[in-house]
C-alpha positions as CSV (number, residue, x, y, z in Angstrom):
1,M,-44.8,-150.0,90.8
2,Q,-41.2,-150.3,91.3
3,R,-41.5,-150.5,95.1
4,F,-44.3,-153.1,94.6
5,T,-42.2,-155.2,92.3
6,E,-39.1,-154.9,94.4
7,K,-41.4,-156.1,97.5
8,V,-42.9,-159.1,95.7
9,V,-39.4,-160.3,94.3
10,A,-37.9,-159.8,97.8
11,T,-40.7,-162.0,99.3
12,M,-40.3,-164.8,96.6
13,K,-36.5,-164.7,97.3
14,G,-36.8,-164.8,100.9
15,A,-38.9,-167.9,100.7
16,G,-36.5,-169.7,98.0
17,L,-39.4,-170.0,95.7
18,Y,-37.5,-169.2,92.3
19,A,-36.3,-172.1,90.0
20,S,-32.7,-170.7,90.3
21,Q,-33.0,-171.2,94.3
22,G,-34.4,-174.9,93.7
23,G,-38.0,-173.5,94.0
24,P,-41.1,-173.8,91.6
25,I,-41.4,-170.3,90.0
26,I,-40.1,-170.7,86.5
27,L,-41.1,-167.5,84.9
28,S,-41.7,-163.7,86.1
29,Q,-44.2,-161.3,84.7
30,I,-44.0,-157.6,84.4
31,E,-47.0,-155.7,83.0
32,N,-50.0,-157.1,81.5
33,E,-51.4,-156.4,77.9
34,Y,-50.1,-152.9,78.0
35,G,-49.6,-153.4,74.2
36,N,-53.3,-153.2,73.9
37,I,-53.2,-149.5,75.1
38,D,-49.7,-148.1,74.8
39,A,-50.4,-146.4,71.2
40,S,-52.5,-144.0,73.2
41,Y,-49.6,-142.7,75.2
42,G,-47.2,-142.4,72.1
43,A,-43.2,-142.2,72.9
44,P,-44.0,-141.9,76.4
45,G,-45.7,-145.3,76.6
46,K,-42.9,-146.9,74.8
47,S,-40.2,-145.5,77.1
48,Y,-42.3,-146.9,80.0
49,I,-42.0,-150.2,78.6
50,R,-38.3,-150.1,78.2
51,W,-38.1,-148.7,81.9
52,A,-40.4,-151.4,83.3
53,A,-38.2,-154.1,81.3
54,G,-34.9,-152.7,82.6
55,M,-36.1,-152.5,86.1
56,A,-37.6,-156.0,86.1
57,V,-34.3,-157.5,84.7
58,A,-32.1,-155.6,87.4
59,L,-34.0,-157.5,90.1
60,D,-32.0,-160.6,89.1
61,T,-34.6,-163.3,89.7
62,G,-32.6,-166.1,88.1
63,V,-35.5,-166.9,85.9
64,P,-36.9,-165.3,82.3
65,W,-39.3,-162.4,82.5
66,V,-42.4,-162.1,80.2
67,M,-44.5,-159.5,78.9
68,C,-48.1,-160.5,77.8
69,Q,-49.4,-159.0,74.5
70,Q,-46.5,-156.8,74.0
71,A,-45.1,-157.2,70.5
72,D,-42.1,-154.8,71.1
73,T,-41.1,-156.4,74.3
74,P,-37.3,-155.4,74.9
75,A,-34.8,-158.2,75.2
76,P,-34.1,-160.1,77.1
77,L,-37.6,-160.2,78.2
78,I,-40.1,-162.7,76.2
79,N,-43.3,-161.6,74.6
80,T,-46.4,-163.9,75.0
81,C,-49.8,-164.6,73.7
82,N,-53.3,-164.3,75.7
83,G,-56.2,-165.3,73.8
84,F,-58.6,-168.2,72.8
85,Y,-56.3,-169.6,70.2
86,C,-52.6,-168.9,69.9
87,D,-51.3,-171.5,67.6
88,Q,-50.9,-168.6,64.8
89,F,-48.6,-166.5,67.6
90,T,-45.0,-165.9,66.5
91,P,-42.7,-164.5,69.1
92,S,-40.9,-161.3,68.2
93,L,-37.6,-162.9,68.0
94,S,-36.9,-166.5,66.5
95,S,-34.7,-167.1,69.6
96,R,-37.6,-166.8,72.0
97,P,-39.9,-169.7,72.9
98,K,-43.5,-169.7,72.0
99,L,-45.5,-169.1,75.2
100,W,-49.2,-168.9,75.8
101,T,-49.7,-167.3,79.1
102,E,-53.5,-167.0,79.2
103,N,-55.6,-169.8,77.5
104,W,-59.2,-168.4,78.1
105,S,-61.1,-171.4,79.3
106,G,-64.4,-169.4,79.2
107,W,-65.0,-165.6,80.1
108,F,-66.2,-163.4,83.0
109,L,-69.8,-162.9,83.6
110,S,-71.4,-159.6,83.2
111,F,-74.5,-158.4,84.8
112,G,-77.5,-159.1,82.5
113,G,-75.4,-161.2,80.2
114,A,-75.6,-164.7,79.3
115,V,-73.5,-167.2,81.2
116,P,-70.2,-167.8,79.3
117,Y,-69.4,-171.3,78.0
118,R,-66.6,-172.5,76.0
119,P,-67.0,-175.9,74.4
120,T,-64.8,-178.5,76.0
121,E,-63.8,-179.6,72.4
122,D,-62.9,-176.2,71.2
123,L,-60.6,-175.6,74.4
124,A,-58.9,-179.1,73.7
125,F,-58.5,-178.1,70.0
126,A,-56.9,-174.9,70.8
127,V,-54.3,-176.6,73.1
128,A,-53.4,-179.2,70.7
129,R,-53.1,-176.8,68.0
130,F,-50.7,-174.6,69.9
131,Y,-48.3,-177.5,70.4
132,Q,-48.8,-178.9,67.1
133,R,-47.5,-175.7,65.8
134,G,-44.4,-175.4,67.9
135,G,-45.8,-174.0,71.4
136,T,-43.8,-174.7,74.2
137,L,-45.9,-173.7,77.3
138,Q,-49.4,-172.8,77.8
139,N,-51.3,-171.6,81.0
140,Y,-54.8,-171.7,81.6
141,Y,-56.8,-168.5,82.6
142,M,-58.8,-169.7,84.4
143,Y,-58.3,-173.3,85.6
144,H,-59.9,-172.6,88.9
145,G,-62.9,-170.3,88.8
146,G,-63.4,-167.9,91.9
147,T,-65.7,-165.5,93.6
148,N,-64.8,-161.7,94.1
149,F,-66.3,-160.2,97.0
150,G,-67.4,-156.6,97.7
151,R,-66.4,-154.2,95.0
152,S,-63.5,-156.3,94.0
153,S,-65.1,-157.6,90.7
154,G,-62.5,-155.9,88.5
155,G,-64.7,-153.9,86.0
156,P,-67.8,-152.2,85.1
157,F,-70.8,-154.6,85.0
158,I,-68.6,-157.7,85.7
159,S,-70.6,-159.9,88.5
160,T,-68.8,-161.1,91.7
161,S,-69.0,-164.5,90.1
162,Y,-65.7,-165.3,88.4
163,D,-66.4,-169.0,87.6
164,Y,-65.1,-168.5,84.0
165,D,-66.6,-171.9,82.9
166,A,-63.2,-173.1,84.3
167,P,-62.0,-177.0,84.5
168,I,-62.6,-176.4,88.5
169,D,-65.5,-174.2,89.1
170,E,-65.8,-171.4,91.6
171,Y,-67.0,-173.7,94.4
172,G,-63.8,-176.0,94.0
173,L,-65.7,-178.8,92.2
174,V,-64.3,-180.4,89.3
175,R,-66.3,-179.5,86.2
176,Q,-66.7,-182.5,83.9
177,P,-66.2,-183.3,81.1
178,K,-63.9,-180.2,80.6
179,W,-61.7,-181.3,83.4
180,G,-61.3,-184.8,82.4
181,H,-60.8,-184.3,78.8
182,L,-58.2,-181.6,79.3
183,R,-56.3,-184.2,81.6
184,D,-56.6,-186.6,78.6
185,V,-55.1,-184.3,76.2
186,H,-52.1,-183.4,78.4
187,K,-51.5,-187.0,78.8
188,A,-51.4,-187.5,75.1
189,I,-49.3,-184.5,74.6
190,K,-46.8,-185.8,77.2
191,M,-46.3,-188.9,75.4
192,C,-45.1,-186.9,72.6
193,E,-42.6,-185.0,74.7
194,P,-39.1,-186.9,73.7
195,A,-40.0,-185.8,70.1
196,L,-41.3,-182.3,70.9
197,I,-38.1,-181.2,72.8
198,A,-35.9,-182.7,70.4
199,T,-36.6,-180.6,67.1
200,D,-38.9,-178.4,65.5
201,P,-42.0,-179.5,63.5
202,S,-42.1,-179.9,59.9
203,Y,-45.7,-178.9,58.0
204,M,-47.3,-181.2,55.8
205,S,-50.6,-180.5,53.8
206,L,-53.2,-183.2,54.1
207,G,-55.7,-181.6,51.6
208,Q,-58.1,-178.5,52.0
209,N,-58.3,-177.3,55.6
210,A,-56.4,-180.5,56.9
211,E,-52.6,-180.3,57.7
212,A,-49.9,-182.3,59.6
213,H,-47.2,-181.2,61.6
214,V,-44.4,-183.8,62.4
215,Y,-41.6,-183.8,65.0
216,K,-39.0,-186.2,63.9
217,A,-35.5,-186.7,65.2
218,G,-33.7,-189.9,64.6
219,S,-35.9,-192.7,65.9
220,L,-38.2,-190.2,67.6
221,C,-41.5,-189.4,65.8
222,A,-44.7,-187.5,67.0
223,A,-47.3,-186.1,64.7
224,F,-50.3,-183.9,65.0
225,L,-53.1,-184.2,62.1
226,A,-55.6,-181.2,62.2
227,N,-58.9,-180.7,60.4
228,I,-59.5,-176.9,60.7
229,D,-62.9,-177.0,58.7
230,N,-65.2,-176.3,61.4
231,Q,-68.2,-177.9,59.7
232,S,-67.1,-180.9,57.9
233,D,-65.4,-184.3,59.0
234,K,-62.5,-185.4,56.6
235,T,-60.7,-188.8,56.0
236,V,-57.0,-188.0,55.3
237,T,-53.9,-190.1,54.3
238,F,-50.7,-189.6,56.5
239,N,-47.6,-192.1,56.0
240,G,-49.8,-194.2,53.7
241,K,-52.6,-194.8,56.4
242,A,-56.1,-193.4,56.3
243,Y,-57.1,-191.2,59.4
244,K,-60.7,-190.0,60.2
245,L,-60.6,-186.5,61.4
246,P,-63.8,-185.1,63.0
247,A,-64.5,-181.2,62.2
248,W,-62.4,-178.7,64.1
249,S,-60.2,-181.4,65.7
250,V,-56.7,-182.5,66.2
251,S,-55.4,-186.2,66.3
252,I,-52.3,-186.9,68.3
253,L,-50.1,-189.7,67.3
254,P,-47.0,-189.9,69.8
255,D,-45.5,-192.6,67.6
256,C,-46.5,-191.1,64.1
257,K,-48.7,-194.3,63.6
258,N,-51.4,-194.7,66.3
259,V,-53.9,-192.1,67.3
260,V,-54.1,-191.9,71.2
261,L,-56.6,-189.1,71.4
262,N,-58.7,-186.9,69.0
263,T,-59.6,-183.6,70.7
264,A,-63.2,-183.9,69.3
265,Q,-64.0,-187.2,71.0
266,I,-64.6,-187.0,74.8
267,N,-64.0,-190.1,76.8
268,S,-64.2,-188.8,80.2
269,Q,-67.2,-188.7,82.3
270,V,-70.1,-186.2,82.1
271,A,-71.1,-184.8,85.4
272,S,-73.5,-182.1,86.4
273,T,-73.6,-180.2,90.0
274,Q,-77.0,-180.0,91.7
275,M,-77.6,-177.5,94.4
276,R,-80.2,-178.0,97.0
277,N,-81.7,-176.5,100.1
278,L,-81.1,-178.7,103.3
279,G,-83.9,-178.9,105.9
280,F,-82.8,-178.3,109.3
281,S,-83.5,-181.1,111.9
282,T,-80.5,-181.5,114.0
283,Q,-79.4,-179.4,117.0
284,A,-75.8,-178.3,117.1
285,S,-74.0,-177.9,120.4
286,D,-74.7,-174.1,120.3
287,G,-78.6,-174.9,120.0
288,S,-78.7,-174.0,116.3
289,S,-80.3,-176.5,113.9
290,V,-78.0,-178.5,111.6
291,E,-79.2,-180.6,108.8
292,A,-79.0,-184.3,109.7
293,E,-77.0,-185.4,106.7
294,L,-74.4,-182.5,107.2
295,A,-74.2,-183.4,110.8
296,S,-73.4,-187.3,110.0
297,S,-70.9,-186.4,107.2
298,T,-67.3,-185.8,107.4
299,W,-67.5,-182.2,106.5
300,S,-66.8,-179.6,109.2
301,Y,-69.3,-176.8,109.5
302,A,-69.7,-173.5,111.3
303,V,-73.0,-171.5,112.2
304,E,-72.7,-168.0,111.4
305,P,-75.5,-165.9,113.0
306,V,-77.3,-163.3,110.8
307,G,-75.5,-159.9,111.1
308,I,-72.1,-161.3,111.6
309,T,-70.9,-158.9,109.1
310,K,-73.3,-156.2,109.3
311,E,-75.4,-154.8,112.0
312,N,-78.4,-154.1,109.8
313,A,-78.4,-157.6,108.3
314,M,-81.7,-159.3,108.1
315,T,-83.2,-162.5,107.0
316,K,-85.9,-162.8,104.3
317,P,-87.5,-165.6,102.4
318,G,-86.8,-164.2,99.0
319,L,-85.3,-161.6,96.8
320,M,-86.1,-157.6,97.9
321,E,-86.6,-154.8,96.0
322,Q,-83.0,-153.1,96.1
323,I,-83.5,-149.5,96.0
324,N,-86.3,-149.3,98.8
325,T,-84.1,-151.6,100.9
326,T,-80.9,-149.8,100.7
327,A,-82.8,-146.3,100.6
328,D,-80.3,-145.6,97.7
329,A,-77.4,-145.4,100.3
330,S,-75.2,-148.2,98.5
331,D,-75.0,-149.7,95.1
332,F,-74.9,-153.3,96.6
333,L,-77.3,-155.6,98.3
334,W,-75.4,-158.5,99.3
335,Y,-77.1,-161.8,99.9
336,S,-75.7,-164.9,101.7
337,T,-77.3,-168.3,102.0
C-alpha cells in the first residue's frame, strides 16, 4: 500500500493539485472503514493503523489526512463519519472538526433485490441536521451514479448498475426533485455561513422531539429548528414567534427570524426520465441506419457493429437463457443496446 500511496501523492503533487500548492484538494484519506473490521485482527490491526497514519503524514501533502469510521484515528489525522445520518457523530478529539465523508444518497443495487430509494426529504433532513449540530463538511456518496462494467462491481451479488439513487443518475441525467432540493438546501445553509464559522451552536429545547440550535456571535445569528418526530407535525415557539414544523424536518433561519427553507417542503421541479426505442429510418455515411430524430439533433453518435468487443457476439430480439447460451463457460452474459 505504501508504494501505491506514494505514487498517488507524487502524481497529485506533480500536477500542483493540493491546496497547499494552490490546487483544489483540501483533504487526503488513508484507509476506509477499517475500524469496522480491525477488532478481528487484534493488536496487529491497531499497529497497522498507526503505521498507515505515520506513513501518510510523512508524505507531507500540506493538507489534513482523514480516516473514515476509525474512532481511534492517531493524531494528527481526523476521524470522520460515514452513514445515512451523522448529526450525532462526535470526533474523538474536541480539537478536530466534525466531518461527514460519506452521506449515502441511496444504496447499491443487489441482484434480485429491490431498487434502492432514499426519499429526497430524508436526505435533505440529514444534511440540515448535520450542520445544525456543528458539522463543518459533508460529502455525498454518491452524488453522481455510475456503471461498473465486467467483474468490477465490487462485491457478491452487487449489480453492475451503481446508480445509487444519486442526485445525478448513472446516465449523467439530473434526478429531480432530489438534485434541485439539495441545491436549495445548500443555498439556505450558505446564507447562514457568517454565523456558522463565527461560533459553535447553542442548544434550546422547543418541546418533545423538537429543538433549536442557534449560532449567535455579536450581530450575527442563524438558527435551525428541528422536528425529529417522524410521524407528527408540530408548532413551536422560538424567540416569541410560532413556527410550523412538518414531521422529520428542519427549518433554516439565516437571520434567526425568517424561514428560507424547510427540508420537508420541496419547491424544485419534479421530473421523470423516459427511455424509449428509436426506429431506424435514416442512412448514415457508412451505410448503416440512424434514427431521423438523432440525425437532426446536436448530439454526436457512433455506430458500433455487433461483435466489436467479442467475436462470438450476436443479435437477438429478446433475452436469452443464460446457461444454454454460455455453455456454462462464463458467469456472465452481457447485453448491449
